[in-house]
C-alpha positions as CSV (number, residue, x, y, z in Angstrom):
1,M,44.3,232.0,-214.7
2,N,44.8,234.8,-212.1
3,L,48.4,234.9,-211.0
4,P,49.3,235.4,-207.3
5,Q,50.5,238.9,-206.2
6,P,54.1,238.8,-205.0
7,F,56.1,241.7,-203.7
8,L,59.7,242.8,-203.4
9,L,61.1,244.0,-200.1
10,G,64.3,246.0,-199.5
11,T,65.8,247.0,-196.2
12,P,67.3,250.5,-195.5
13,I,70.6,251.3,-197.1
14,T,72.2,251.6,-193.7
15,E,71.6,247.9,-193.2
16,R,73.4,247.3,-196.6
17,H,70.8,244.8,-197.5
18,H,68.1,244.5,-200.1
19,M,65.2,242.2,-199.5
20,L,62.7,240.9,-202.0
21,R,59.4,239.4,-201.0
22,V,57.0,237.5,-203.2
23,T,53.6,236.4,-202.3
24,L,52.7,233.1,-204.0
25,R,49.5,231.7,-202.6
26,S,49.5,228.9,-205.2
27,L,52.7,227.4,-203.7
28,R,51.1,226.9,-200.2
29,G,51.6,223.3,-199.0
30,Q,52.3,221.2,-196.0
31,L,55.8,221.2,-194.5
32,S,56.4,218.2,-192.1
33,V,59.4,217.5,-190.0
34,R,59.7,214.2,-188.3
35,R,61.8,213.9,-185.2
36,S,63.2,210.7,-183.9
37,T,63.8,209.8,-180.2
38,F,66.9,208.0,-179.3
39,G,67.2,205.8,-176.1
40,I,70.5,205.5,-174.3
41,S,71.2,202.7,-171.8
42,C,73.2,203.7,-168.8
43,S,74.6,201.9,-165.8
44,Y,74.0,203.2,-162.3
45,D,76.9,204.5,-160.2
46,P,76.0,204.8,-156.5
47,H,78.7,207.4,-156.0
48,Y,77.4,209.6,-158.9
49,E,76.5,213.1,-158.0
50,S,72.8,213.8,-158.7
51,S,71.6,216.9,-160.6
52,D,70.0,218.3,-157.5
53,E,73.2,217.8,-155.4
54,R,75.3,219.5,-158.1
55,S,72.9,222.4,-158.3
56,Q,73.1,222.8,-154.6
57,R,76.9,222.7,-154.7
58,I,77.2,225.4,-157.3
59,G,74.4,227.4,-155.8
60,Y,72.2,227.7,-158.9
61,Q,68.9,226.0,-159.8
62,T,68.5,225.4,-163.5
63,I,65.6,226.9,-165.4
64,F,65.2,223.7,-167.5
65,K,61.9,221.9,-167.2
66,P,62.3,218.1,-168.0
67,D,58.9,217.9,-169.7
68,Y,59.9,220.2,-172.5
69,S,62.5,218.3,-174.5
70,T,61.4,214.8,-173.4
71,A,57.9,215.2,-174.7
72,A,57.6,213.0,-177.9
73,D,56.4,215.3,-180.6
74,E,56.3,212.6,-183.3
75,L,55.3,214.9,-186.1
76,E,55.6,218.7,-186.6
77,S,53.7,220.1,-189.5
78,G,52.9,223.6,-190.6
79,L,51.7,225.7,-193.5
80,V,54.5,227.3,-195.6
81,A,53.4,230.9,-195.6
82,G,56.0,233.4,-196.6
83,A,58.5,234.7,-199.1
84,K,61.4,237.1,-199.3
85,V,64.3,238.0,-201.6
86,S,67.4,239.7,-200.3
87,W,71.0,240.4,-201.2
88,A,74.0,241.8,-199.6
89,D,75.8,245.0,-200.7
90,S,74.0,248.1,-201.6
91,D,76.2,248.8,-204.6
92,E,75.3,249.4,-208.2
93,A,75.3,245.7,-209.1
94,A,72.9,244.8,-206.4
95,T,70.6,247.7,-207.1
96,K,70.6,246.8,-210.8
97,E,69.8,243.2,-210.0
98,L,67.0,244.3,-207.6
99,K,65.4,246.4,-210.3
100,D,65.8,243.9,-213.1
101,L,64.5,240.9,-211.1
102,G,61.6,243.0,-209.7
103,A,60.7,244.2,-213.2
104,W,60.8,240.6,-214.5
105,L,58.4,239.5,-211.8
106,K,56.1,242.4,-212.5
107,H,56.1,241.5,-216.2
108,H,54.8,238.1,-215.2
109,G,51.9,239.6,-213.3
110,L,53.4,239.7,-209.8
111,T,53.2,242.7,-207.5
112,V,56.6,243.9,-206.2
113,A,57.0,245.8,-203.0
114,V,60.1,247.1,-201.1
115,E,60.7,248.6,-197.7
116,R,59.9,252.3,-197.3
117,A,63.5,253.5,-197.2
118,V,64.4,251.6,-200.3
119,A,61.3,252.6,-202.2
120,H,62.2,256.3,-201.5
121,S,65.9,256.0,-202.4
122,E,66.4,253.3,-204.9
123,A,63.2,251.6,-206.1
124,P,60.4,254.1,-206.5
125,D,58.6,251.9,-209.1
126,F,57.8,249.3,-206.5
127,E,55.2,249.3,-203.8
128,V,56.0,249.9,-200.1
129,Y,56.0,246.7,-198.1
130,D,53.5,246.3,-195.3
131,P,54.2,243.2,-193.1
132,L,50.6,243.1,-192.0
133,A,49.1,243.3,-195.5
134,H,51.5,241.0,-197.4
135,P,51.6,237.3,-196.5
136,I,54.8,235.5,-197.7
137,D,55.2,232.1,-199.3
138,L,58.6,232.2,-201.0
139,A,61.9,233.9,-200.1
140,I,64.6,234.8,-202.6
141,T,67.9,236.2,-201.5
142,L,70.6,237.8,-203.5
143,G,73.9,238.2,-201.7
144,G,75.9,236.1,-199.3
145,D,75.3,234.0,-196.1
146,G,74.9,237.2,-194.1
147,T,71.9,238.1,-196.2
148,V,70.2,234.8,-195.4
149,L,70.9,235.3,-191.7
150,H,69.3,238.7,-192.0
151,L,66.3,237.2,-193.7
152,A,65.9,234.5,-191.0
153,S,66.1,237.2,-188.3
154,L,63.0,238.9,-189.7
155,F,60.8,236.0,-188.7
156,K,60.6,236.8,-185.0
157,E,57.8,234.4,-184.1
158,D,58.3,230.6,-183.9
159,A,55.9,230.0,-186.8
160,P,56.2,228.1,-190.1
161,M,58.8,229.7,-192.4
162,P,58.7,230.1,-196.1
163,P,61.1,228.2,-198.4
164,V,64.1,230.2,-199.4
165,V,66.1,230.2,-202.6
166,S,69.4,232.0,-202.5
167,F,71.5,233.4,-205.3
168,A,75.2,234.2,-204.6
169,M,76.5,237.7,-204.8
170,G,78.9,237.4,-201.9
171,T,82.3,235.9,-201.4
172,L,82.0,232.5,-199.7
173,G,78.5,231.4,-199.3
174,F,77.5,228.1,-197.8
175,L,73.8,229.1,-198.0
176,T,73.8,230.5,-201.5
177,P,74.1,227.5,-203.9
178,F,72.8,229.3,-207.1
179,K,74.5,231.9,-209.2
180,T,72.6,235.1,-210.0
181,S,72.7,234.3,-213.7
182,M,70.5,231.3,-212.9
183,A,67.8,233.4,-211.1
184,R,65.2,233.4,-213.8
185,T,65.6,229.8,-214.7
186,V,65.4,228.6,-211.1
187,L,62.5,230.9,-210.3
188,S,60.6,229.7,-213.4
189,R,61.0,226.1,-212.1
190,L,59.6,227.2,-208.7
191,L,56.8,229.5,-209.9
192,W,55.5,227.6,-212.8
193,P,56.0,223.9,-212.3
194,P,56.4,221.4,-213.8
195,W,59.4,222.8,-215.7
196,E,60.9,220.3,-218.1
197,G,60.1,217.6,-215.5
198,E,63.1,218.5,-213.2
199,P,62.7,218.0,-209.5
200,V,63.2,220.7,-206.9
201,F,65.3,219.8,-203.8
202,A,65.2,221.4,-200.4
203,T,67.1,221.0,-197.1
204,L,65.6,221.9,-193.7
205,R,68.0,224.2,-191.8
206,S,67.4,223.9,-188.0
207,R,67.2,227.0,-185.9
208,K,67.6,227.8,-182.2
209,Q,65.3,229.7,-179.9
210,C,67.5,231.6,-177.4
211,E,65.9,233.1,-174.3
212,V,67.7,235.6,-172.1
213,H,66.6,235.2,-168.4
214,W,67.4,237.6,-165.5
215,G,65.6,238.2,-162.2
216,G,63.5,235.1,-162.7
217,K,61.9,236.4,-165.9
218,S,62.5,235.9,-169.6
219,Q,63.8,239.3,-170.9
220,R,64.4,238.6,-174.6
221,V,63.9,235.9,-177.1
222,H,65.9,235.6,-180.3
223,R,66.0,232.9,-183.0
224,V,69.3,232.1,-184.7
225,L,70.2,230.1,-187.8
226,N,73.9,229.9,-187.1
227,E,74.9,230.4,-183.5
228,C,74.4,232.1,-180.1
229,T,77.7,233.4,-178.6
230,I,78.3,234.3,-174.9
231,D,81.6,236.1,-174.5
232,R,83.5,238.2,-172.0
233,G,82.5,241.5,-173.6
234,A,84.8,244.4,-172.7
235,S,86.3,242.6,-169.7
236,P,90.0,241.6,-170.0
237,Q,89.3,238.5,-167.9
238,V,88.1,235.2,-169.1
239,V,84.4,234.7,-168.5
240,M,83.1,232.0,-166.1
241,L,80.0,230.2,-167.3
242,E,78.1,227.3,-165.8
243,T,76.8,225.1,-168.6
244,F,73.8,222.7,-168.3
245,V,72.4,220.3,-170.9
246,D,68.8,219.1,-170.2
247,G,69.1,220.4,-166.6
248,Q,72.3,218.4,-166.0
249,H,75.4,220.5,-165.1
250,V,78.1,219.4,-167.5
251,T,80.9,221.9,-167.0
252,T,82.1,225.2,-165.7
253,V,83.6,227.2,-168.6
254,H,86.6,229.5,-168.2
255,A,87.2,230.9,-171.7
256,D,86.9,234.0,-173.9
257,S,83.5,232.9,-175.1
258,L,81.2,229.9,-175.6
259,I,79.4,229.2,-178.9
260,I,76.1,227.3,-179.2
261,A,75.9,226.5,-182.9
262,T,73.5,224.7,-185.3
263,P,74.8,222.5,-188.1
264,S,74.5,225.5,-190.4
265,G,76.7,227.5,-188.0
266,S,79.3,224.7,-187.8
267,T,81.1,226.2,-190.9
268,A,81.0,229.7,-189.4
269,Y,82.4,231.0,-186.0
270,S,82.4,227.6,-184.5
271,M,84.7,226.2,-187.2
272,S,87.1,229.1,-186.7
273,A,87.3,228.2,-183.0
274,G,88.1,224.6,-183.8
275,G,84.6,223.0,-183.8
276,P,83.7,220.2,-186.2
277,M,81.9,220.7,-189.5
278,V,78.5,219.1,-189.5
279,A,76.2,218.4,-192.5
280,P,73.0,220.4,-192.3
281,S,70.7,217.3,-192.2
282,V,72.4,216.0,-189.0
283,P,70.0,216.8,-186.0
284,C,72.5,218.1,-183.4
285,T,73.8,221.1,-181.6
286,L,77.5,222.1,-181.2
287,I,79.0,223.5,-178.0
288,T,82.4,225.1,-178.8
289,P,84.6,227.1,-176.4
290,V,86.8,229.9,-177.7
291,A,90.3,230.1,-176.1
292,P,89.4,228.0,-173.1
293,H,91.6,228.2,-170.0
294,S,92.0,224.4,-170.1
295,L,94.0,221.9,-172.2
296,S,91.3,219.3,-172.1
297,F,88.2,221.3,-173.0
298,R,87.1,220.2,-176.5
299,P,84.0,221.0,-178.6
300,I,81.1,218.6,-178.0
301,V,78.1,217.6,-180.0
302,V,74.7,217.1,-178.3
303,P,71.3,216.1,-179.6
304,E,69.2,218.8,-181.4
305,T,66.4,218.4,-178.9
306,A,68.7,219.1,-175.9
307,V,68.0,222.3,-174.0
308,I,71.3,224.1,-173.3
309,E,71.5,226.6,-170.5
310,V,74.5,228.9,-169.9
311,H,74.5,230.8,-166.6
312,L,76.7,233.7,-165.4
313,P,77.1,233.0,-161.7
314,E,77.3,235.5,-158.9
315,S,80.8,234.2,-158.1
316,A,82.2,235.1,-161.6
317,R,85.1,237.5,-161.4
318,S,83.8,239.7,-164.3
319,N,80.8,241.8,-163.5
320,S,79.1,241.1,-166.8
321,A,79.2,239.1,-170.0
322,R,77.8,239.6,-173.5
323,A,75.5,237.5,-175.7
324,S,75.0,237.9,-179.4
325,F,72.7,236.1,-181.8
326,D,73.9,235.4,-185.3
327,G,76.3,238.3,-184.7
328,R,73.4,240.7,-184.0
329,H,71.2,241.9,-181.2
330,T,74.0,242.2,-178.6
331,V,72.8,241.8,-175.0
332,R,74.7,242.6,-171.8
333,L,74.4,239.9,-169.3
334,R,74.5,240.7,-165.6
335,K,75.6,238.3,-162.9
336,G,72.8,235.9,-162.3
337,S,71.7,236.0,-166.0
338,S,71.1,232.9,-168.1
339,V,70.8,232.1,-171.8
340,V,68.6,229.1,-172.6
341,C,68.9,227.7,-176.1
342,R,66.5,225.1,-177.4
343,A,65.4,223.8,-180.8
344,S,63.1,226.1,-182.7
345,R,59.9,224.4,-183.6
346,Y,60.1,225.2,-187.3
347,A,63.2,224.9,-189.5
348,L,64.1,227.1,-192.5
349,P,63.5,225.3,-195.8
350,M,66.4,226.1,-198.2
351,I,66.0,225.3,-201.9
352,T,69.1,223.4,-203.0
353,M,70.7,222.6,-206.3
354,H,71.2,218.9,-205.5
355,P,69.5,216.4,-203.2
356,L,70.3,215.8,-199.5
357,D,73.6,217.4,-198.4
358,E,75.4,217.3,-201.8
359,D,75.5,221.2,-202.0
360,W,77.2,221.3,-198.5
361,Y,79.9,218.7,-199.4
362,E,80.6,220.6,-202.6
363,G,80.8,223.8,-200.6
364,I,83.4,222.6,-198.1
365,T,85.6,221.0,-200.8
366,A,85.4,223.8,-203.3
367,K,85.2,226.9,-201.0
368,L,87.1,225.7,-197.9
369,K,89.5,223.4,-199.8
370,W,88.7,220.6,-197.4
371,T,90.8,217.4,-198.0
372,G,93.0,219.3,-200.3
373,S,96.2,217.3,-200.9
374,L,99.7,218.9,-200.7
375,R,100.6,216.8,-203.8
376,H,98.5,219.1,-205.9
377,Q,100.0,222.3,-204.6
378,P,102.5,224.1,-206.9
379,R,106.2,223.6,-206.0
380,F,109.1,225.9,-206.3
381,D,111.5,225.1,-209.1
382,D,114.4,223.0,-207.9
383,H,117.0,225.3,-209.4
384,A,115.3,228.3,-207.7
385,T,115.3,226.6,-204.3
386,R,119.0,225.7,-204.6
387,G,119.9,229.2,-205.5
């Protein structure tokens, strides 16, 4: 049997990442995501301010088009067509793991390729990766959550994404359920199934498509796995942001920043700002303020299909704001700019150790010490405290 030809990809040392890509045509299959539509019954209030009236009052017409998120896409399906492997620090341990794993894959008849800078500096035995010549079907990351975010950012088009299996070489890691010592065992189960009859589990991690609008045109498009953040930038003043959900003006934000987060991002920056932790299988979006100039502004959760639009009005005291996407690709926002966040068509399939959200629950309890009881904390000796 002719084995598929995978490849190993590494990013430049300046990025402090290594990426490994493996082409596995035999693993191609259909990935389907079913979305459900929820109906909400509302009573009519004759004194309620309409969306058009509110837009006229604040002097801004939302970019949102109602037919986008209300269209019932019953079933979204696509061909899994990609693979990458990456890990975090460019130290001796990571470089050694890169070479060892790449050599192991080559030994099994798979072609390994790395990015040009890595091939020249650290892995001359591997081929140079060409994104046009190498289709991808499986992604393997070695590192922390930041490595997975870096991997997701490389898929710039809203197209079907490859399944990703992540091995931890970082410190915390909600997206890296496997230890590096398990790499060959786990990969054997994926590459040459069935392996001792054990099932392979996966969780779909939703992403956001974030569009930066200015002057009536879309200037940039970024896709995020964790969050989009709009902050005050270098200005010492709080930023003023008009916030819309599905074309409906919901609030005017006065805060240091505003976070639009996915369930995956709920345990990142949003959690640090007081947002809720949400299991990755919950189809929702979090809107979390950072240091709001209000005692009543609390984080809210909206449907995953909602289109969220954040507008920097001409009346804002600060001349500009700043947007970032998964902590990268910082963009300066002028007055009149808007950032529109909507659900990306294709999620990121993450290979997990256990079914459903079990890995996530284990992560928040073991790594964040969630629900930790004070009864189990060590106490000072009574005699020591009395002295």
